[in-house]
CHARMM-style PDB file with segment names, atoms N, HN, CA, C and O in Angstrom:
ATOM      1  N   MET     1       0.856  -1.176   0.000  1.00  0.00      PROA
ATOM      2  CA  MET     1       0.000   0.000   0.000  1.00  0.00      PROA
ATOM      3  C   MET     1       0.894   1.229   0.000  1.00  0.00      PROA
ATOM      4  O   MET     1       2.056   1.159   0.400  1.00  0.00      PROA
ATOM      5  N   ASN     2       0.361   2.337  -0.442  1.00  0.00      PROA
ATOM      6  HN  ASN     2      -0.583   2.395  -0.767  1.00  0.00      PROA
ATOM      7  CA  ASN     2       1.166   3.557  -0.410  1.00  0.00      PROA
ATOM      8  C   ASN     2       0.741   4.432   0.767  1.00  0.00      PROA
ATOM      9  O   ASN     2      -0.267   4.170   1.422  1.00  0.00      PROA
ATOM     10  N   LEU     3       1.520   5.461   1.016  1.00  0.00      PROA
ATOM     11  HN  LEU     3       2.339   5.674   0.483  1.00  0.00      PROA
ATOM     12  CA  LEU     3       1.315   6.302   2.191  1.00  0.00      PROA
ATOM     13  C   LEU     3      -0.028   7.024   2.182  1.00  0.00      PROA
ATOM     14  O   LEU     3      -0.577   7.301   3.249  1.00  0.00      PROA
ATOM     15  N   SER     4      -0.564   7.332   1.019  1.00  0.00      PROA
ATOM     16  HN  SER     4      -0.119   7.107   0.153  1.00  0.00      PROA
ATOM     17  CA  SER     4      -1.857   8.026   0.965  1.00  0.00      PROA
ATOM     18  C   SER     4      -3.006   7.133   1.428  1.00  0.00      PROA
ATOM     19  O   SER     4      -4.077   7.636   1.770  1.00  0.00      PROA
ATOM     20  N   ASP     5      -2.796   5.801   1.444  1.00  0.00      PROA
ATOM     21  HN  ASP     5      -1.927   5.392   1.166  1.00  0.00      PROA
ATOM     22  CA  ASP     5      -3.812   4.859   1.921  1.00  0.00      PROA
ATOM     23  C   ASP     5      -3.631   4.493   3.388  1.00  0.00      PROA
ATOM     24  O   ASP     5      -4.464   3.787   3.955  1.00  0.00      PROA
ATOM     25  N   ALA     6      -2.556   4.963   4.008  1.00  0.00      PROA
ATOM     26  HN  ALA     6      -1.879   5.537   3.547  1.00  0.00      PROA
ATOM     27  CA  ALA     6      -2.230   4.590   5.382  1.00  0.00      PROA
ATOM     28  C   ALA     6      -3.207   5.214   6.372  1.00  0.00      PROA
ATOM     29  O   ALA     6      -3.745   6.297   6.137  1.00  0.00      PROA
ATOM     30  N   LYS     7      -3.428   4.511   7.485  1.00  0.00      PROA
ATOM     31  HN  LYS     7      -2.991   3.632   7.675  1.00  0.00      PROA
ATOM     32  CA  LYS     7      -4.303   5.003   8.550  1.00  0.00      PROA
ATOM     33  C   LYS     7      -3.544   5.992   9.429  1.00  0.00      PROA
ATOM     34  O   LYS     7      -2.326   5.899   9.584  1.00  0.00      PROA
ATOM     35  N   VAL     8      -4.277   6.927   9.993  1.00  0.00      PROA
ATOM     36  HN  VAL     8      -5.266   7.002   9.866  1.00  0.00      PROA
ATOM     37  CA  VAL     8      -3.702   7.938  10.874  1.00  0.00      PROA
ATOM     38  C   VAL     8      -3.288   7.290  12.202  1.00  0.00      PROA
ATOM     39  O   VAL     8      -3.983   6.420  12.727  1.00  0.00      PROA
ATOM     40  N   GLU     9      -2.137   7.737  12.733  1.00  0.00      PROA
ATOM     41  HN  GLU     9      -1.573   8.444  12.307  1.00  0.00      PROA
ATOM     42  CA  GLU     9      -1.597   7.306  14.025  1.00  0.00      PROA
ATOM     43  C   GLU     9      -1.222   5.821  14.081  1.00  0.00      PROA
ATOM     44  O   GLU     9      -1.170   5.245  15.167  1.00  0.00      PROA
ATOM     45  N   VAL    10      -0.965   5.199  12.942  1.00  0.00      PROA
ATOM     46  HN  VAL    10      -1.008   5.667  12.059  1.00  0.00      PROA
ATOM     47  CA  VAL    10      -0.477   3.818  12.889  1.00  0.00      PROA
ATOM     48  C   VAL    10       0.952   3.871  12.360  1.00  0.00      PROA
ATOM     49  O   VAL    10       1.229   4.550  11.370  1.00  0.00      PROA
ATOM     50  N   GLU    11       1.866   3.147  13.026  1.00  0.00      PROA
ATOM     51  HN  GLU    11       1.641   2.596  13.830  1.00  0.00      PROA
ATOM     52  CA  GLU    11       3.255   3.149  12.585  1.00  0.00      PROA
ATOM     53  C   GLU    11       3.434   2.158  11.429  1.00  0.00      PROA
ATOM     54  O   GLU    11       2.976   1.017  11.490  1.00  0.00      PROA
ATOM     55  N   TYR    12       4.105   2.622  10.387  1.00  0.00      PROA
ATOM     56  HN  TYR    12       4.477   3.549  10.338  1.00  0.00      PROA
ATOM     57  CA  TYR    12       4.382   1.816   9.206  1.00  0.00      PROA
ATOM     58  C   TYR    12       5.884   1.758   8.960  1.00  0.00      PROA
ATOM     59  O   TYR    12       6.639   2.607   9.434  1.00  0.00      PROA
ATOM     60  N   LYS    13       6.301   0.745   8.214  1.00  0.00      PROA
ATOM     61  HN  LYS    13       5.687   0.055   7.830  1.00  0.00      PROA
ATOM     62  CA  LYS    13       7.687   0.637   7.779  1.00  0.00      PROA
ATOM     63  C   LYS    13       7.724   0.895   6.281  1.00  0.00      PROA
ATOM     64  O   LYS    13       6.913   0.348   5.534  1.00  0.00      PROA
ATOM     65  N   ILE    14       8.657   1.721   5.844  1.00  0.00      PROA
ATOM     66  HN  ILE    14       9.315   2.165   6.451  1.00  0.00      PROA
ATOM     67  CA  ILE    14       8.793   2.022   4.422  1.00  0.00      PROA
ATOM     68  C   ILE    14       9.427   0.816   3.736  1.00  0.00      PROA
ATOM     69  O   ILE    14      10.499   0.360   4.133  1.00  0.00      PROA
ATOM     70  N   VAL    15       8.761   0.302   2.705  1.00  0.00      PROA
ATOM     71  HN  VAL    15       7.890   0.672   2.382  1.00  0.00      PROA
ATOM     72  CA  VAL    15       9.275  -0.863   1.977  1.00  0.00      PROA
ATOM     73  C   VAL    15       9.789  -0.496   0.593  1.00  0.00      PROA
ATOM     74  O   VAL    15      10.408  -1.323  -0.076  1.00  0.00      PROA
ATOM     75  N   GLY    16       9.541   0.725   0.159  1.00  0.00      PROA
ATOM     76  HN  GLY    16       9.038   1.397   0.703  1.00  0.00      PROA
ATOM     77  CA  GLY    16      10.046   1.159  -1.134  1.00  0.00      PROA
ATOM     78  C   GLY    16       9.619   2.573  -1.464  1.00  0.00      PROA
ATOM     79  O   GLY    16       8.614   3.077  -0.963  1.00  0.00      PROA
ATOM     80  N   ILE    17      10.417   3.204  -2.327  1.00  0.00      PROA
ATOM     81  HN  ILE    17      11.233   2.794  -2.734  1.00  0.00      PROA
ATOM     82  CA  ILE    17      10.094   4.544  -2.804  1.00  0.00      PROA
ATOM     83  C   ILE    17      10.196   4.517  -4.317  1.00  0.00      PROA
ATOM     84  O   ILE    17      11.247   4.188  -4.868  1.00  0.00      PROA
ATOM     85  N   GLU    18       9.106   4.862  -4.991  1.00  0.00      PROA
ATOM     86  HN  GLU    18       8.253   5.129  -4.543  1.00  0.00      PROA
ATOM     87  CA  GLU    18       9.023   4.761  -6.441  1.00  0.00      PROA
ATOM     88  C   GLU    18       8.672   6.116  -7.051  1.00  0.00      PROA
ATOM     89  O   GLU    18       7.550   6.326  -7.511  1.00  0.00      PROA
ATOM     90  N   THR    19       9.640   7.034  -7.052  1.00  0.00      PROA
ATOM     91  HN  THR    19      10.552   6.863  -6.679  1.00  0.00      PROA
ATOM     92  CA  THR    19       9.382   8.362  -7.605  1.00  0.00      PROA
ATOM     93  C   THR    19       9.770   8.448  -9.069  1.00  0.00      PROA
ATOM     94  O   THR    19       9.195   9.235  -9.821  1.00  0.00      PROA
ATOM     95  N   GLY    20      10.755   7.633  -9.485  1.00  0.00      PROA
ATOM     96  HN  GLY    20      11.223   6.994  -8.874  1.00  0.00      PROA
ATOM     97  CA  GLY    20      11.262   7.730 -10.848  1.00  0.00      PROA
ATOM     98  C   GLY    20      12.154   8.942 -11.040  1.00  0.00      PROA
ATOM     99  O   GLY    20      12.577   9.235 -12.158  1.00  0.00      PROA
ATOM    100  N   ASP    21      12.441   9.651  -9.950  1.00  0.00      PROA
ATOM    101  HN  ASP    21      12.097   9.413  -9.042  1.00  0.00      PROA
ATOM    102  CA  ASP    21      13.254  10.864  -9.992  1.00  0.00      PROA
ATOM    103  C   ASP    21      14.364  10.732  -8.956  1.00  0.00      PROA
ATOM    104  O   ASP    21      14.101  10.732  -7.753  1.00  0.00      PROA
ATOM    105  N   GLU    22      15.591  10.621  -9.420  1.00  0.00      PROA
ATOM    106  HN  GLU    22      15.804  10.621 -10.397  1.00  0.00      PROA
ATOM    107  CA  GLU    22      16.735  10.407  -8.533  1.00  0.00      PROA
ATOM    108  C   GLU    22      16.913  11.563  -7.543  1.00  0.00      PROA
ATOM    109  O   GLU    22      17.255  11.340  -6.382  1.00  0.00      PROA
ATOM    110  N   GLU    23      16.682  12.788  -7.998  1.00  0.00      PROA
ATOM    111  HN  GLU    23      16.403  12.970  -8.941  1.00  0.00      PROA
ATOM    112  CA  GLU    23      16.803  13.958  -7.118  1.00  0.00      PROA
ATOM    113  C   GLU    23      15.773  13.912  -5.992  1.00  0.00      PROA
ATOM    114  O   GLU    23      16.092  14.213  -4.842  1.00  0.00      PROA
ATOM    115  N   MET    24      14.547  13.536  -6.322  1.00  0.00      PROA
ATOM    116  HN  MET    24      14.287  13.291  -7.256  1.00  0.00      PROA
ATOM    117  CA  MET    24      13.494  13.457  -5.316  1.00  0.00      PROA
ATOM    118  C   MET    24      13.816  12.358  -4.296  1.00  0.00      PROA
ATOM    119  O   MET    24      13.594  12.540  -3.099  1.00  0.00      PROA
ATOM    120  N   GLU    25      14.331  11.231  -4.762  1.00  0.00      PROA
ATOM    121  HN  GLU    25      14.511  11.083  -5.734  1.00  0.00      PROA
ATOM    122  CA  GLU    25      14.695  10.153  -3.849  1.00  0.00      PROA
ATOM    123  C   GLU    25      15.830  10.580  -2.928  1.00  0.00      PROA
ATOM    124  O   GLU    25      15.837  10.214  -1.753  1.00  0.00      PROA
ATOM    125  N   ALA    26      16.785  11.347  -3.439  1.00  0.00      PROA
ATOM    126  HN  ALA    26      16.779  11.645  -4.394  1.00  0.00      PROA
ATOM    127  CA  ALA    26      17.874  11.866  -2.611  1.00  0.00      PROA
ATOM    128  C   ALA    26      17.336  12.846  -1.570  1.00  0.00      PROA
ATOM    129  O   ALA    26      17.801  12.860  -0.430  1.00  0.00      PROA
ATOM    130  N   PHE    27      16.359  13.664  -1.959  1.00  0.00      PROA
ATOM    131  HN  PHE    27      15.982  13.653  -2.885  1.00  0.00      PROA
ATOM    132  CA  PHE    27      15.748  14.604  -1.033  1.00  0.00      PROA
ATOM    133  C   PHE    27      15.031  13.855   0.091  1.00  0.00      PROA
ATOM    134  O   PHE    27      15.186  14.196   1.264  1.00  0.00      PROA
ATOM    135  N   LEU    28      14.250  12.842  -0.263  1.00  0.00      PROA
ATOM    136  HN  LEU    28      14.123  12.564  -1.215  1.00  0.00      PROA
ATOM    137  CA  LEU    28      13.546  12.050   0.742  1.00  0.00      PROA
ATOM    138  C   LEU    28      14.533  11.371   1.686  1.00  0.00      PROA
ATOM    139  O   LEU    28      14.302  11.304   2.893  1.00  0.00      PROA
ATOM    140  N   PHE    29      15.637  10.866   1.128  1.00  0.00      PROA
ATOM    141  HN  PHE    29      15.825  10.920   0.147  1.00  0.00      PROA
ATOM    142  CA  PHE    29      16.661  10.224   1.941  1.00  0.00      PROA
ATOM    143  C   PHE    29      17.228  11.219   2.959  1.00  0.00      PROA
ATOM    144  O   PHE    29      17.491  10.856   4.106  1.00  0.00      PROA
ATOM    145  N   SER    30      17.416  12.471   2.538  1.00  0.00      PROA
ATOM    146  HN  SER    30      17.203  12.766   1.606  1.00  0.00      PROA
ATOM    147  CA  SER    30      17.949  13.492   3.441  1.00  0.00      PROA
ATOM    148  C   SER    30      16.976  13.808   4.581  1.00  0.00      PROA
ATOM    149  O   SER    30      17.395  14.282   5.636  1.00  0.00      PROA
ATOM    150  N   LEU    31      15.680  13.548   4.375  1.00  0.00      PROA
ATOM    151  HN  LEU    31      15.340  13.163   3.517  1.00  0.00      PROA
ATOM    152  CA  LEU    31      14.675  13.737   5.420  1.00  0.00      PROA
ATOM    153  C   LEU    31      14.596  12.534   6.355  1.00  0.00      PROA
ATOM    154  O   LEU    31      13.929  12.589   7.389  1.00  0.00      PROA
ATOM    155  N   GLY    32      15.275  11.450   5.992  1.00  0.00      PROA
ATOM    156  HN  GLY    32      15.816  11.406   5.153  1.00  0.00      PROA
ATOM    157  CA  GLY    32      15.202  10.222   6.781  1.00  0.00      PROA
ATOM    158  C   GLY    32      14.147   9.271   6.272  1.00  0.00      PROA
ATOM    159  O   GLY    32      13.780   8.322   6.965  1.00  0.00      PROA
ATOM    160  N   CYS    33      13.652   9.512   5.072  1.00  0.00      PROA
ATOM    161  HN  CYS    33      13.950  10.283   4.510  1.00  0.00      PROA
ATOM    162  CA  CYS    33      12.602   8.701   4.463  1.00  0.00      PROA
ATOM    163  C   CYS    33      13.241   7.727   3.473  1.00  0.00      PROA
ATOM    164  O   CYS    33      13.474   8.074   2.315  1.00  0.00      PROA
ATOM    165  N   TYR    34      13.523   6.507   3.934  1.00  0.00      PROA
ATOM    166  HN  TYR    34      13.334   6.225   4.875  1.00  0.00      PROA
ATOM    167  CA  TYR    34      14.160   5.495   3.089  1.00  0.00      PROA
ATOM    168  C   TYR    34      13.698   4.116   3.531  1.00  0.00      PROA
ATOM    169  O   TYR    34      13.117   3.963   4.605  1.00  0.00      PROA
ATOM    170  N   THR    35      13.956   3.124   2.709  1.00  0.00      PROA
ATOM    171  HN  THR    35      14.429   3.248   1.837  1.00  0.00      PROA
ATOM    172  CA  THR    35      13.522   1.748   2.965  1.00  0.00      PROA
ATOM    173  C   THR    35      13.994   1.277   4.333  1.00  0.00      PROA
ATOM    174  O   THR    35      15.164   1.418   4.686  1.00  0.00      PROA
ATOM    175  N   GLY    36      13.063   0.714   5.095  1.00  0.00      PROA
ATOM    176  HN  GLY    36      12.112   0.599   4.808  1.00  0.00      PROA
ATOM    177  CA  GLY    36      13.359   0.195   6.421  1.00  0.00      PROA
ATOM    178  C   GLY    36      13.055   1.160   7.548  1.00  0.00      PROA
ATOM    179  O   GLY    36      12.969   0.749   8.705  1.00  0.00      PROA
ATOM    180  N   GLU    37      12.890   2.432   7.235  1.00  0.00      PROA
ATOM    181  HN  GLU    37      12.960   2.766   6.295  1.00  0.00      PROA
ATOM    182  CA  GLU    37      12.609   3.445   8.265  1.00  0.00      PROA
ATOM    183  C   GLU    37      11.125   3.417   8.632  1.00  0.00      PROA
ATOM    184  O   GLU    37      10.281   3.060   7.810  1.00  0.00      PROA
ATOM    185  N   HSD    38      10.815   3.796   9.871  1.00  0.00      PROA
ATOM    186  HN  HSD    38      11.500   4.086  10.539  1.00  0.00      PROA
ATOM    187  CA  HSD    38       9.426   3.832  10.324  1.00  0.00      PROA
ATOM    188  C   HSD    38       8.851   5.224  10.098  1.00  0.00      PROA
ATOM    189  O   HSD    38       9.544   6.232  10.231  1.00  0.00      PROA
ATOM    190  N   ILE    39       7.553   5.253   9.750  1.00  0.00      PROA
ATOM    191  HN  ILE    39       6.989   4.434   9.642  1.00  0.00      PROA
ATOM    192  CA  ILE    39       6.864   6.497   9.431  1.00  0.00      PROA
ATOM    193  C   ILE    39       5.431   6.399   9.955  1.00  0.00      PROA
ATOM    194  O   ILE    39       4.817   5.333   9.916  1.00  0.00      PROA
ATOM    195  N   THR    40       4.914   7.515  10.440  1.00  0.00      PROA
ATOM    196  HN  THR    40       5.413   8.381  10.472  1.00  0.00      PROA
ATOM    197  CA  THR    40       3.548   7.565  10.966  1.00  0.00      PROA
ATOM    198  C   THR    40       2.808   8.731  10.326  1.00  0.00      PROA
ATOM    199  O   THR    40       3.328   9.846  10.272  1.00  0.00      PROA
ATOM    200  N   VAL    41       1.598   8.476   9.843  1.00  0.00      PROA
ATOM    201  HN  VAL    41       1.176   7.571   9.886  1.00  0.00      PROA
ATOM    202  CA  VAL    41       0.760   9.544   9.293  1.00  0.00      PROA
ATOM    203  C   VAL    41       0.078  10.242  10.461  1.00  0.00      PROA
ATOM    204  O   VAL    41      -0.635   9.607  11.238  1.00  0.00      PROA
ATOM    205  N   ILE    42       0.296  11.545  10.586  1.00  0.00      PROA
ATOM    206  HN  ILE    42       0.876  12.061   9.955  1.00  0.00      PROA
ATOM    207  CA  ILE    42      -0.319  12.337  11.651  1.00  0.00      PROA
ATOM    208  C   ILE    42      -1.719  12.769  11.239  1.00  0.00      PROA
ATOM    209  O   ILE    42      -2.644  12.740  12.050  1.00  0.00      PROA
ATOM    210  N   SER    43      -1.879  13.170   9.977  1.00  0.00      PROA
ATOM    211  HN  SER    43      -1.127  13.194   9.318  1.00  0.00      PROA
ATOM    212  CA  SER    43      -3.200  13.532   9.469  1.00  0.00      PROA
ATOM    213  C   SER    43      -3.185  13.530   7.944  1.00  0.00      PROA
ATOM    214  O   SER    43      -2.146  13.718   7.311  1.00  0.00      PROA
ATOM    215  N   HSD    44      -4.363  13.312   7.377  1.00  0.00      PROA
ATOM    216  HN  HSD    44      -5.207  13.160   7.892  1.00  0.00      PROA
ATOM    217  CA  HSD    44      -4.543  13.396   5.926  1.00  0.00      PROA
ATOM    218  C   HSD    44      -5.138  14.766   5.614  1.00  0.00      PROA
ATOM    219  O   HSD    44      -6.083  15.209   6.267  1.00  0.00      PROA
ATOM    220  N   LEU    45      -4.581  15.415   4.628  1.00  0.00      PROA
ATOM    221  HN  LEU    45      -3.813  15.055   4.098  1.00  0.00      PROA
ATOM    222  CA  LEU    45      -5.070  16.714   4.191  1.00  0.00      PROA
ATOM    223  C   LEU    45      -5.617  16.578   2.781  1.00  0.00      PROA
ATOM    224  O   LEU    45      -5.406  15.556   2.127  1.00  0.00      PROA
ATOM    225  N   LYS    46      -6.307  17.582   2.317  1.00  0.00      PROA
ATOM    226  HN  LYS    46      -6.478  18.412   2.848  1.00  0.00      PROA
ATOM    227  CA  LYS    46      -6.898  17.539   0.976  1.00  0.00      PROA
ATOM    228  C   LYS    46      -5.847  17.279  -0.100  1.00  0.00      PROA
ATOM    229  O   LYS    46      -6.104  16.543  -1.053  1.00  0.00      PROA
ATOM    230  N   GLY    47      -4.667  17.878   0.047  1.00  0.00      PROA
ATOM    231  HN  GLY    47      -4.459  18.476   0.821  1.00  0.00      PROA
ATOM    232  CA  GLY    47      -3.635  17.728  -0.973  1.00  0.00      PROA
ATOM    233  C   GLY    47      -2.510  16.786  -0.596  1.00  0.00      PROA
ATOM    234  O   GLY    47      -1.478  16.785  -1.268  1.00  0.00      PROA
ATOM    235  N   GLY    48      -2.659  15.983   0.450  1.00  0.00      PROA
ATOM    236  HN  GLY    48      -3.497  15.983   0.995  1.00  0.00      PROA
ATOM    237  CA  GLY    48      -1.588  15.080   0.851  1.00  0.00      PROA
ATOM    238  C   GLY    48      -1.736  14.647   2.293  1.00  0.00      PROA
ATOM    239  O   GLY    48      -2.841  14.357   2.751  1.00  0.00      PROA
ATOM    240  N   CYS    49      -0.610  14.601   3.020  1.00  0.00      PROA
ATOM    241  HN  CYS    49       0.288  14.836   2.649  1.00  0.00      PROA
ATOM    242  CA  CYS    49      -0.664  14.182   4.412  1.00  0.00      PROA
ATOM    243  C   CYS    49       0.515  14.748   5.198  1.00  0.00      PROA
ATOM    244  O   CYS    49       1.542  15.125   4.632  1.00  0.00      PROA
ATOM    245  N   VAL    50       0.339  14.795   6.513  1.00  0.00      PROA
ATOM    246  HN  VAL    50      -0.494  14.489   6.972  1.00  0.00      PROA
ATOM    247  CA  VAL    50       1.396  15.192   7.423  1.00  0.00      PROA
ATOM    248  C   VAL    50       1.925  13.907   8.047  1.00  0.00      PROA
ATOM    249  O   VAL    50       1.153  13.090   8.547  1.00  0.00      PROA
ATOM    250  N   VAL    51       3.251  13.730   8.015  1.00  0.00      PROA
ATOM    251  HN  VAL    51       3.879  14.394   7.608  1.00  0.00      PROA
ATOM    252  CA  VAL    51       3.865  12.505   8.523  1.00  0.00      PROA
ATOM    253  C   VAL    51       4.917  12.822   9.572  1.00  0.00      PROA
ATOM    254  O   VAL    51       5.430  13.939   9.649  1.00  0.00      PROA
ATOM    255  N   SER    52       5.224  11.822  10.372  1.00  0.00      PROA
ATOM    256  HN  SER    52       4.808  10.915  10.310  1.00  0.00      PROA
ATOM    257  CA  SER    52       6.280  11.915  11.363  1.00  0.00      PROA
ATOM    258  C   SER    52       7.346  10.879  11.012  1.00  0.00      PROA
ATOM    259  O   SER    52       7.063   9.688  10.889  1.00  0.00      PROA
ATOM    260  N   ILE    53       8.586  11.369  10.853  1.00  0.00      PROA
ATOM    261  HN  ILE    53       8.815  12.337  10.952  1.00  0.00      PROA
ATOM    262  CA  ILE    53       9.733  10.512  10.590  1.00  0.00      PROA
ATOM    263  C   ILE    53      10.831  10.940  11.551  1.00  0.00      PROA
ATOM    264  O   ILE    53      11.235  12.103  11.546  1.00  0.00      PROA
ATOM    265  N   LYS    54      11.316  10.025  12.372  1.00  0.00      PROA
ATOM    266  HN  LYS    54      10.988   9.080  12.376  1.00  0.00      PROA
ATOM    267  CA  LYS    54      12.408  10.325  13.305  1.00  0.00      PROA
ATOM    268  C   LYS    54      12.135  11.585  14.119  1.00  0.00      PROA
ATOM    269  O   LYS    54      12.991  12.466  14.195  1.00  0.00      PROA
ATOM    270  N   ASP    55      10.964  11.683  14.723  1.00  0.00      PROA
ATOM    271  HN  ASP    55      10.269  10.968  14.662  1.00  0.00      PROA
ATOM    272  CA  ASP    55      10.571  12.813  15.578  1.00  0.00      PROA
ATOM    273  C   ASP    55      10.492  14.156  14.858  1.00  0.00      PROA
ATOM    274  O   ASP    55      10.493  15.198  15.513  1.00  0.00      PROA
ATOM    275  N   ALA    56      10.425  14.156  13.546  1.00  0.00      PROA
ATOM    276  HN  ALA    56      10.424  13.310  13.014  1.00  0.00      PROA
ATOM    277  CA  ALA    56      10.227  15.385  12.770  1.00  0.00      PROA
ATOM    278  C   ALA    56       8.927  15.228  11.987  1.00  0.00      PROA
ATOM    279  O   ALA    56       8.530  14.113  11.649  1.00  0.00      PROA
ATOM    280  N   ARG    57       8.271  16.343  11.702  1.00  0.00      PROA
ATOM    281  HN  ARG    57       8.594  17.249  11.977  1.00  0.00      PROA
ATOM    282  CA  ARG    57       7.014  16.311  10.937  1.00  0.00      PROA
ATOM    283  C   ARG    57       7.202  16.985   9.598  1.00  0.00      PROA
ATOM    284  O   ARG    57       7.848  18.027   9.489  1.00  0.00      PROA
ATOM    285  N   TYR    58       6.617  16.364   8.569  1.00  0.00      PROA
ATOM    286  HN  TYR    58       6.092  15.517   8.657  1.00  0.00      PROA
ATOM    287  CA  TYR    58       6.706  16.888   7.210  1.00  0.00      PROA
ATOM    288  C   TYR    58       5.339  16.811   6.557  1.00  0.00      PROA
ATOM    289  O   TYR    58       4.529  15.947   6.892  1.00  0.00      PROA
ATOM    290  N   ASN    59       5.086  17.722   5.621  1.00  0.00      PROA
ATOM    291  HN  ASN    59       5.745  18.424   5.350  1.00  0.00      PROA
ATOM    292  CA  ASN    59       3.861  17.717   4.831  1.00  0.00      PROA
ATOM    293  C   ASN    59       4.209  17.218   3.426  1.00  0.00      PROA
ATOM    294  O   ASN    59       4.958  17.879   2.706  1.00  0.00      PROA
ATOM    295  N   PHE    60       3.679  16.071   3.033  1.00  0.00      PROA
ATOM    296  HN  PHE    60       3.071  15.534   3.618  1.00  0.00      PROA
ATOM    297  CA  PHE    60       3.917  15.508   1.706  1.00  0.00      PROA
ATOM    298  C   PHE    60       2.679  15.716   0.854  1.00  0.00      PROA
ATOM    299  O   PHE    60       1.561  15.500   1.322  1.00  0.00      PROA
ATOM    300  N   ASP    61       2.864  16.136  -0.396  1.00  0.00      PROA
ATOM    301  HN  ASP    61       3.772  16.312  -0.776  1.00  0.00      PROA
ATOM    302  CA  ASP    61       1.723  16.264  -1.294  1.00  0.00      PROA
ATOM    303  C   ASP    61       1.271  14.865  -1.727  1.00  0.00      PROA
ATOM    304  O   ASP    61       1.958  13.877  -1.467  1.00  0.00      PROA
ATOM    305  N   SER    62       0.126  14.790  -2.382  1.00  0.00      PROA
ATOM    306  HN  SER    62      -0.432  15.593  -2.593  1.00  0.00      PROA
ATOM    307  CA  SER    62      -0.451  13.482  -2.726  1.00  0.00      PROA
ATOM    308  C   SER    62       0.426  12.690  -3.682  1.00  0.00      PROA
ATOM    309  O   SER    62       0.481  11.464  -3.582  1.00  0.00      PROA
ATOM    310  N   GLN    63       1.110  13.349  -4.604  1.00  0.00      PROA
ATOM    311  HN  GLN    63       1.065  14.345  -4.686  1.00  0.00      PROA
ATOM    312  CA  GLN    63       1.976  12.642  -5.546  1.00  0.00      PROA
ATOM    313  C   GLN    63       3.136  11.972  -4.812  1.00  0.00      PROA
ATOM    314  O   GLN    63       3.482  10.829  -5.114  1.00  0.00      PROA
ATOM    315  N   LEU    64       3.727  12.659  -3.871  1.00  0.00      PROA
ATOM    316  HN  LEU    64       3.446  13.587  -3.626  1.00  0.00      PROA
ATOM    317  CA  LEU    64       4.829  12.108  -3.104  1.00  0.00      PROA
ATOM    318  C   LEU    64       4.341  10.997  -2.172  1.00  0.00      PROA
ATOM    319  O   LEU    64       5.011   9.975  -2.021  1.00  0.00      PROA
ATOM    320  N   ALA    65       3.180  11.194  -1.548  1.00  0.00      PROA
ATOM    321  HN  ALA    65       2.637  12.024  -1.671  1.00  0.00      PROA
ATOM    322  CA  ALA    65       2.622  10.179  -0.654  1.00  0.00      PROA
ATOM    323  C   ALA    65       2.332   8.879  -1.408  1.00  0.00      PROA
ATOM    324  O   ALA    65       2.500   7.792  -0.855  1.00  0.00      PROA
ATOM    325  N   GLU    66       1.900   8.984  -2.657  1.00  0.00      PROA
ATOM    326  HN  GLU    66       1.763   9.867  -3.107  1.00  0.00      PROA
ATOM    327  CA  GLU    66       1.613   7.795  -3.451  1.00  0.00      PROA
ATOM    328  C   GLU    66       2.884   7.068  -3.878  1.00  0.00      PROA
ATOM    329  O   GLU    66       2.830   5.882  -4.204  1.00  0.00      PROA
ATOM    330  N   ALA    67       4.015   7.749  -3.884  1.00  0.00      PROA
ATOM    331  HN  ALA    67       4.059   8.712  -3.620  1.00  0.00      PROA
ATOM    332  CA  ALA    67       5.287   7.138  -4.289  1.00  0.00      PROA
ATOM    333  C   ALA    67       5.940   6.353  -3.153  1.00  0.00      PROA
ATOM    334  O   ALA    67       6.832   5.544  -3.410  1.00  0.00      PROA
ATOM    335  N   ILE    68       5.524   6.568  -1.915  1.00  0.00      PROA
ATOM    336  HN  ILE    68       4.800   7.225  -1.706  1.00  0.00      PROA
ATOM    337  CA  ILE    68       6.131   5.908  -0.769  1.00  0.00      PROA
ATOM    338  C   ILE    68       5.304   4.675  -0.424  1.00  0.00      PROA
ATOM    339  O   ILE    68       4.149   4.783  -0.012  1.00  0.00      PROA
ATOM    340  N   GLN    69       5.902   3.515  -0.596  1.00  0.00      PROA
ATOM    341  HN  GLN    69       6.840   3.426  -0.931  1.00  0.00      PROA
ATOM    342  CA  GLN    69       5.253   2.232  -0.319  1.00  0.00      PROA
ATOM    343  C   GLN    69       5.529   1.813   1.129  1.00  0.00      PROA
ATOM    344  O   GLN    69       6.676   1.832   1.575  1.00  0.00      PROA
ATOM    345  N   VAL    70       4.476   1.436   1.858  1.00  0.00      PROA
ATOM    346  HN  VAL    70       3.544   1.421   1.496  1.00  0.00      PROA
ATOM    347  CA  VAL    70       4.623   1.088   3.270  1.00  0.00      PROA
ATOM    348  C   VAL    70       3.887  -0.213   3.604  1.00  0.00      PROA
ATOM    349  O   VAL    70       3.016  -0.675   2.865  1.00  0.00      PROA
ATOM    350  N   GLN    71       4.276  -0.782   4.749  1.00  0.00      PROA
ATOM    351  HN  GLN    71       4.983  -0.407   5.349  1.00  0.00      PROA
ATOM    352  CA  GLN    71       3.529  -1.892   5.329  1.00  0.00      PROA
ATOM    353  C   GLN    71       3.491  -1.657   6.828  1.00  0.00      PROA
ATOM    354  O   GLN    71       4.367  -0.991   7.381  1.00  0.00      PROA
ATOM    355  N   GLU    72       2.469  -2.210   7.491  1.00  0.00      PROA
ATOM    356  HN  GLU    72       1.758  -2.751   7.042  1.00  0.00      PROA
ATOM    357  CA  GLU    72       2.352  -1.993   8.938  1.00  0.00      PROA
ATOM    358  C   GLU    72       3.566  -2.562   9.647  1.00  0.00      PROA
ATOM    359  O   GLU    72       4.022  -3.666   9.348  1.00  0.00      PROA
ATOM    360  N   ALA    73       4.085  -1.783  10.599  1.00  0.00      PROA
ATOM    361  HN  ALA    73       3.714  -0.887  10.842  1.00  0.00      PROA
ATOM    362  CA  ALA    73       5.244  -2.229  11.384  1.00  0.00      PROA
ATOM    363  C   ALA    73       4.794  -3.294  12.372  1.00  0.00      PROA
ATOM    364  O   ALA    73       3.698  -3.224  12.928  1.00  0.00      PROA
ATOM    365  N   ALA    74       5.643  -4.265  12.578  1.00  0.00      PROA
ATOM    366  HN  ALA    74       6.534  -4.323  12.127  1.00  0.00      PROA
ATOM    367  CA  ALA    74       5.296  -5.370  13.502  1.00  0.00      PROA
ATOM    368  C   ALA    74       5.524  -4.991  14.938  1.00  0.00      PROA
ATOM    369  OT1 ALA    74       5.284  -5.799  15.835  1.00  0.00      PROA
TER     370      ALA     74
END
C-alpha cells in the first residue's frame, strides 16, 4: 500500500520509494525517508498528508505520498 492509503496514528515501515526521480529520492533520503525506516501519518489533508519521521514532521503532497510504499510495522 502507499502512504496516501495509510491510517492515521499507525506506525508503518517504508518498503520502497518509487518516484522515478533520482533527485526526489535523494531529497527524501535526506529527510530520513528510506527503505526500512518507520513512518507515521499524523493527518490526511486535501492535498496530501502530514507525517512523522524520526521525531520530525513533514507535509507531503499526494503525488509524493503515493510514491512511498509502506507496510504496517510489527
